[in-house]
C-alpha positions in Angstrom: 0.0 0.0 0.0 2.8 2.4 0.8 0.4 5.2 1.8 0.6 5.8 5.5 3.6 8.1 5.2 5.6 6.9 8.2 8.6 4.6 8.5 10.9 4.8 11.5 14.6 5.5 11.0 17.0 3.8 13.4 14.3 3.0 15.9 10.8 1.5 15.8 8.0 3.9 15.6 6.5 2.5 18.8 9.5 3.1 21.0 8.1 6.4 22.4 4.4 5.5 22.3 2.6 2.8 24.1 -1.1 2.4 23.5 -3.2 0.5 20.8 -6.7 2.0 20.7 -9.4 -0.1 19.0 -13.1 0.5 18.7 -16.0 -1.4 17.1 -19.0 -3.6 17.8 -19.0 -7.3 19.0 -16.6 -8.2 16.3 -14.1 -6.1 18.2 -15.2 -6.6 21.8 -16.0 -10.3 21.5 -19.6 -11.6 21.3 -19.4 -12.9 24.9 -17.5 -12.0 28.1 -14.6 -14.2 29.1 -14.2 -16.0 25.9 -11.7 -18.9 26.3 -9.5 -17.7 23.5 -7.9 -14.3 22.6 -9.8 -12.0 20.3 -8.2 -10.1 17.4 -7.4 -6.9 19.4 -5.6 -8.9 22.0 -3.6 -10.8 19.4 -2.8 -7.7 17.5 -1.6 -5.8 20.6 0.6 -8.7 21.6 2.1 -8.8 18.1 2.8 -5.0 18.1 4.0 -4.9 21.7 1.4 -2.3 22.8 -1.0 -1.9 25.7 -4.5 -2.5 24.5 -7.4 -0.2 25.0 -10.5 -2.0 23.6 -13.4 0.5 23.4 -15.6 -1.9 21.4 -19.2 -2.7 22.6 -21.6 -5.4 21.7 -24.4 -4.0 19.5 -22.5 -0.8 18.9 -23.3 1.3 15.8 -21.0 3.6 13.9 -21.9 6.7 15.9 -20.7 5.0 19.1 -17.5 3.9 17.3 -16.9 7.4 16.0 -17.5 9.0 19.4 -15.3 6.7 21.4 -12.4 7.1 19.1 -12.8 10.9 19.2 -12.9 10.8 23.0 -9.8 8.7 23.2 -7.8 11.0 20.9 -8.5 13.8 23.3 -8.3 12.0 26.6 -5.4 9.5 26.2 -1.7 10.2 25.9 1.0 8.0 24.2 -1.2 6.6 21.5 0.9 4.5 19.1 -1.8 3.2 16.8 -5.6 3.3 16.3 -7.7 0.6 14.6 -11.3 1.4 13.8 -13.5 -1.5 12.8 -16.9 -0.2 11.6 -20.2 -1.9 12.1 -23.3 -2.3 9.9 -24.9 1.0 8.8 -28.5 0.6 10.1 -27.6 0.6 13.8 -28.5 3.6 15.9 -26.8 4.6 19.1 -28.4 6.6 22.0 -25.7 7.3 24.6 -27.6 10.1 26.3 -29.4 7.6 28.6 -26.7 5.0 28.9 -23.4 5.9 30.3 -21.7 2.5 30.4 -23.4 0.5 27.7 -24.9 0.7 24.2 -28.6 0.7 23.6 -28.9 -1.0 20.2 -32.2 -0.6 18.4 -33.1 -3.6 16.2 -35.1 -3.3 12.9 -38.4 -4.5 14.3 -38.1 -1.9 17.1 -37.3 0.8 14.6 -40.5 -0.1 12.7 -42.5 0.3 15.9 -40.9 3.5 16.9 -41.1 5.2 13.5 -44.3 3.7 12.2 -43.4 1.8 9.1 -39.9 3.2 8.8 -38.6 -0.3 8.0 -40.8 -0.7 4.9 -40.2 2.8 3.5 -36.6 3.3 4.6 -33.6 3.7 2.4 -29.9 2.9 2.9 -28.9 6.2 1.4 -29.0 8.2 4.7 -27.3 5.5 6.9 -24.5 5.1 4.2 -23.9 8.9 3.9 -23.8 9.1 7.7 -21.2 6.4 8.1 -19.0 7.8 5.3 -19.0 11.2 7.1 -17.8 9.4 10.3 -15.0 7.7 8.3 -13.9 11.0 6.7 -14.1 12.9 10.0 -11.9 10.3 11.8 -9.5 10.3 8.8 -8.9 14.0 9.4 -8.7 13.8 13.1 -6.2 10.9 13.0 -4.0 12.4 10.3 -1.1 12.8 12.7 -1.6 9.4 14.4 -0.8 6.0 12.8 -4.1 4.3 12.1 -6.1 2.0 9.9 -9.9 1.8 9.3 -11.7 -1.2 8.1 -15.2 -2.5 7.8 -16.0 -5.5 10.1 -19.3 -7.1 9.1 -21.0 -6.1 5.9 -22.6 -2.6 5.9 -26.0 -4.0 4.9 -26.1 -7.0 7.1 -29.2 -8.4 8.8 -32.1 -7.7 6.5 -34.6 -10.6 6.6 -36.5 -9.4 3.6 -34.5 -10.3 0.5 -36.1 -7.7 -1.7 -35.3 -5.0 0.8 -31.8 -6.2 1.2 -31.1 -6.1 -2.5 -32.5 -2.6 -2.7 -30.4 -1.4 0.3 -27.2 -2.9 -1.1 -27.8 -1.2 -4.4 -28.4 2.1 -2.7 -25.3 1.7 -0.5 -23.1 1.0 -3.5 -24.4 4.0 -5.4 -23.9 6.3 -2.4 -20.3 5.1 -2.0 -19.6 5.6 -5.7 -21.1 9.1 -5.8 -19.7 10.3 -2.4 -17.9 13.6 -2.5 -15.6 12.5 0.4 -12.2 11.2 -0.6 -11.3 8.2 1.6 -7.6 7.6 1.8 -5.8 4.2 1.7 -5.6 4.0 5.4 -9.1 2.5 5.1 -8.3 -1.0 4.1 -10.0 -2.5 1.1 -12.1 0.6 0.4 -14.7 0.9 -1.2 -15.5 -2.1 1.1 -18.4 -3.5 -0.9 -17.8 -6.7 -3.0 -20.1 -5.4 -5.7 -17.6 -2.5 -6.5 -14.3 -4.2 -5.8 -14.0 -3.7 -2.1 -14.0 -6.0 1.0 -14.8 -6.1 4.6 -13.4 -8.5 7.2 -16.5 -10.8 6.9 -15.6 -11.4 3.3 -12.2 -12.8 4.3 -13.6 -15.4 6.7 -14.5 -18.9 5.7 -17.6 -20.7 7.1 -15.4 -22.6 9.6 -14.0 -19.3 10.9 -17.5 -18.1 11.9 -19.9 -19.6 14.4 -22.6 -21.7 12.9 -25.5 -20.1 14.8 -24.6 -16.5 14.5 -22.4 -14.2 12.4 -19.4 -13.7 14.7 -15.8 -14.8 14.4 -14.8 -17.9 16.3 -11.3 -18.5 17.5 -10.0 -19.2 14.0 -11.8 -16.1 12.8 -10.2 -13.8 15.3 -6.8 -15.2 14.6 -7.3 -14.6 10.9 -8.5 -11.1 11.4 -5.4 -10.3 13.5 -3.1 -11.8 11.0 -4.6 -9.8 8.1 -4.5 -6.5 10.0 -0.9 -7.1 11.3 0.2 -7.9 7.7 -1.4 -4.8 6.3 0.0 -2.6 9.1 3.5 -4.1 8.6 3.5 -3.0 5.0 4.1 0.6 6.1 5.2 0.6 9.7 8.3 -0.7 11.4 7.8 -2.7 14.6 
């Protein structure tokens, strides 16, 4: 890739910094507490020799992810690296009522709250919103080594196949027409298979995901860590 613009001279870039900041949803936090194996942020922190600050939360949407990274950039010192793993686009976060956890609204709840929102909705707004978050963090992190990547697919759990096809098409079109220029620190952009991009979910085989839900298992977390470490290593010296 050759695009991050930093390579240490005579010493590793992490010799004066200490922290690895990551944020995301359950793909970053781990779908359960106390899993009997290391998850990708833990593996990556060990590989990079950094202290891990995992800000991920189960059920988190992209506003939560954006907000926690913003807060960490202001509140924490000695940040060596930031990894942002974005979630699906239709999630909404309401942190005004929940100080320590995420309140995740599911599609059927959205339908009840907004009276038919689900049937009449579009992926255009959620996609534009998420791209703005990506672009804003891209600017905020311009002086800090970082990567951004999509975890699970942007249009993910949509039970109605007709709606899902419509949302994918809208998401693709918004990404193509977006005025925001996303740099190469966002891995595999434009992140949708339909237009030549990828997210982490696209890299995982069926045996690297749990059978009963779409979360990485032990093999999946190891693979994600290996992929990210390899990509980071293209441009940074450890």
